[in-house]
C-alpha beads as a LAMMPS data file, in Angstrom:
LAMMPS data file: protein, C-alpha beads

141 atoms
140 bonds

1 atom types
1 bond types

-500.0 500.0 xlo xhi
-500.0 500.0 ylo yhi
-500.0 500.0 zlo zhi

Masses

1 110.0

Atoms # bond

1 1 1 -263.726 107.692 446.529
2 1 1 -263.420 109.747 450.102
3 1 1 -266.305 110.612 451.786
4 1 1 -267.368 113.663 453.786
5 1 1 -267.835 113.572 457.461
6 1 1 -271.312 113.826 458.608
7 1 1 -270.249 117.092 460.231
8 1 1 -268.721 118.612 457.045
9 1 1 -272.526 117.516 455.682
10 1 1 -274.465 119.541 458.124
11 1 1 -272.452 122.440 457.654
12 1 1 -272.763 122.536 453.870
13 1 1 -276.626 122.588 454.476
14 1 1 -278.185 125.910 454.105
15 1 1 -278.711 127.816 457.634
16 1 1 -282.587 127.678 458.777
17 1 1 -283.976 130.894 459.843
18 1 1 -283.805 131.379 463.522
19 1 1 -286.332 130.224 465.956
20 1 1 -286.740 134.149 467.352
21 1 1 -288.015 135.343 463.658
22 1 1 -289.696 131.978 463.097
23 1 1 -291.954 131.990 466.038
24 1 1 -292.228 135.893 465.346
25 1 1 -296.084 135.792 464.611
26 1 1 -299.108 137.705 465.962
27 1 1 -301.076 135.609 468.713
28 1 1 -304.741 135.020 468.238
29 1 1 -305.106 135.472 464.232
30 1 1 -305.971 133.236 461.650
31 1 1 -303.132 131.668 459.352
32 1 1 -304.504 134.124 456.514
33 1 1 -304.482 136.794 459.052
34 1 1 -300.717 135.946 459.287
35 1 1 -300.097 135.691 455.737
36 1 1 -301.304 139.336 455.175
37 1 1 -299.111 140.739 457.571
38 1 1 -296.179 138.739 456.512
39 1 1 -296.926 140.149 452.802
40 1 1 -297.259 143.640 453.995
41 1 1 -294.113 143.069 456.624
42 1 1 -291.922 141.967 453.400
43 1 1 -293.116 145.223 451.189
44 1 1 -293.336 148.059 454.065
45 1 1 -291.311 146.895 456.936
46 1 1 -288.789 144.603 458.082
47 1 1 -290.003 140.661 459.373
48 1 1 -291.991 140.408 462.330
49 1 1 -292.501 143.897 463.095
50 1 1 -296.076 143.666 463.865
51 1 1 -294.969 140.776 466.506
52 1 1 -292.724 143.114 467.994
53 1 1 -295.091 146.035 468.288
54 1 1 -297.591 144.219 470.078
55 1 1 -294.808 142.629 472.120
56 1 1 -293.688 145.873 473.446
57 1 1 -297.487 147.492 473.543
58 1 1 -298.452 144.746 475.514
59 1 1 -295.426 145.098 477.770
60 1 1 -295.832 148.646 478.695
61 1 1 -299.303 148.064 479.236
62 1 1 -298.852 145.266 481.503
63 1 1 -295.846 146.783 483.122
64 1 1 -295.635 146.313 486.783
65 1 1 -295.799 149.923 489.277
66 1 1 -298.692 151.519 490.109
67 1 1 -302.071 151.421 488.916
68 1 1 -302.369 154.744 486.832
69 1 1 -299.203 155.017 484.792
70 1 1 -297.662 157.938 483.041
71 1 1 -296.317 156.997 479.545
72 1 1 -293.668 159.073 478.428
73 1 1 -293.747 159.404 474.520
74 1 1 -290.775 161.744 474.470
75 1 1 -287.574 161.105 475.961
76 1 1 -284.765 163.612 476.878
77 1 1 -282.100 161.057 474.986
78 1 1 -283.207 161.715 471.371
79 1 1 -281.393 158.019 470.547
80 1 1 -283.915 156.078 472.715
81 1 1 -286.637 154.468 471.895
82 1 1 -290.221 156.291 472.776
83 1 1 -292.215 154.016 475.084
84 1 1 -294.574 152.456 473.266
85 1 1 -296.589 155.222 471.274
86 1 1 -294.443 154.523 468.130
87 1 1 -295.262 150.781 468.395
88 1 1 -299.249 151.174 468.536
89 1 1 -298.837 153.426 465.611
90 1 1 -297.458 150.698 463.833
91 1 1 -300.066 148.349 464.615
92 1 1 -302.500 151.389 463.961
93 1 1 -300.693 150.931 460.109
94 1 1 -300.913 147.432 459.630
95 1 1 -304.895 147.771 460.868
96 1 1 -305.031 149.947 457.790
97 1 1 -303.358 148.345 455.427
98 1 1 -305.017 144.972 455.894
99 1 1 -308.150 143.709 454.502
100 1 1 -311.275 144.115 456.250
101 1 1 -311.428 140.785 457.878
102 1 1 -308.003 140.619 458.617
103 1 1 -308.217 144.197 460.378
104 1 1 -310.973 142.816 462.441
105 1 1 -308.828 139.904 463.745
106 1 1 -306.121 142.430 464.566
107 1 1 -308.392 144.806 466.272
108 1 1 -309.837 142.219 468.388
109 1 1 -306.387 141.059 469.598
110 1 1 -305.679 144.730 470.512
111 1 1 -309.046 145.823 471.718
112 1 1 -308.077 144.176 475.734
113 1 1 -305.007 145.948 475.680
114 1 1 -306.135 149.414 474.457
115 1 1 -309.037 148.777 477.160
116 1 1 -306.638 148.273 479.719
117 1 1 -304.154 151.305 478.666
118 1 1 -307.227 153.384 478.921
119 1 1 -308.270 152.111 482.336
120 1 1 -304.571 152.644 483.482
121 1 1 -304.037 156.242 481.890
122 1 1 -305.532 159.549 482.528
123 1 1 -307.199 161.504 479.869
124 1 1 -305.175 164.882 479.277
125 1 1 -307.144 167.941 478.258
126 1 1 -304.668 169.767 476.811
127 1 1 -303.456 167.410 474.192
128 1 1 -303.998 168.707 470.469
129 1 1 -306.988 167.317 469.198
130 1 1 -305.109 165.707 466.129
131 1 1 -302.862 163.375 468.272
132 1 1 -304.047 159.737 468.139
133 1 1 -306.073 158.298 471.281
134 1 1 -303.279 157.128 472.842
135 1 1 -301.165 160.119 472.852
136 1 1 -303.734 162.092 474.459
137 1 1 -302.897 160.450 477.804
138 1 1 -301.454 162.671 480.609
139 1 1 -297.538 162.025 480.435
140 1 1 -296.576 163.220 484.068
141 1 1 -298.159 163.576 487.661

Bonds

1 1 1 2
2 1 2 3
3 1 3 4
4 1 4 5
5 1 5 6
6 1 6 7
7 1 7 8
8 1 8 9
9 1 9 10
10 1 10 11
11 1 11 12
12 1 12 13
13 1 13 14
14 1 14 15
15 1 15 16
16 1 16 17
17 1 17 18
18 1 18 19
19 1 19 20
20 1 20 21
21 1 21 22
22 1 22 23
23 1 23 24
24 1 24 25
25 1 25 26
26 1 26 27
27 1 27 28
28 1 28 29
29 1 29 30
30 1 30 31
31 1 31 32
32 1 32 33
33 1 33 34
34 1 34 35
35 1 35 36
36 1 36 37
37 1 37 38
38 1 38 39
39 1 39 40
40 1 40 41
41 1 41 42
42 1 42 43
43 1 43 44
44 1 44 45
45 1 45 46
46 1 46 47
47 1 47 48
48 1 48 49
49 1 49 50
50 1 50 51
51 1 51 52
52 1 52 53
53 1 53 54
54 1 54 55
55 1 55 56
56 1 56 57
57 1 57 58
58 1 58 59
59 1 59 60
60 1 60 61
61 1 61 62
62 1 62 63
63 1 63 64
64 1 64 65
65 1 65 66
66 1 66 67
67 1 67 68
68 1 68 69
69 1 69 70
70 1 70 71
71 1 71 72
72 1 72 73
73 1 73 74
74 1 74 75
75 1 75 76
76 1 76 77
77 1 77 78
78 1 78 79
79 1 79 80
80 1 80 81
81 1 81 82
82 1 82 83
83 1 83 84
84 1 84 85
85 1 85 86
86 1 86 87
87 1 87 88
88 1 88 89
89 1 89 90
90 1 90 91
91 1 91 92
92 1 92 93
93 1 93 94
94 1 94 95
95 1 95 96
96 1 96 97
97 1 97 98
98 1 98 99
99 1 99 100
100 1 100 101
101 1 101 102
102 1 102 103
103 1 103 104
104 1 104 105
105 1 105 106
106 1 106 107
107 1 107 108
108 1 108 109
109 1 109 110
110 1 110 111
111 1 111 112
112 1 112 113
113 1 113 114
114 1 114 115
115 1 115 116
116 1 116 117
117 1 117 118
118 1 118 119
119 1 119 120
120 1 120 121
121 1 121 122
122 1 122 123
123 1 123 124
124 1 124 125
125 1 125 126
126 1 126 127
127 1 127 128
128 1 128 129
129 1 129 130
130 1 130 131
131 1 131 132
132 1 132 133
133 1 133 134
134 1 134 135
135 1 135 136
136 1 136 137
137 1 137 138
138 1 138 139
139 1 139 140
140 1 140 141
């Protein structure tokens, strides 16, 4: 009986998930919280949504440039994504969907980022009172 070549055996094996998806975990939280986040992602969004939102929010908060940043939540092009406000909304939604303990861990990870964002932006006195706190910051100089 003929044997399969090793390359044929490897190609018949099921594919592993990509490393990028496998590493898409929120840093700084326990495995129990990660399991809850994963459960929410399976039910309500896509895999890695919390990680991508946190990464984008962190990139906006730590972006280079002058100390005072002016986030632009709405761009001229409707096909372009906003500059981080939707990502903060996603993270806030996760905080509300998680249990108290897990939400506390996620908020502990978000706290330094939010503090830096507040330090680098200016309050907008004309912003609507119903907007979330991250949208009540000045968008232009």
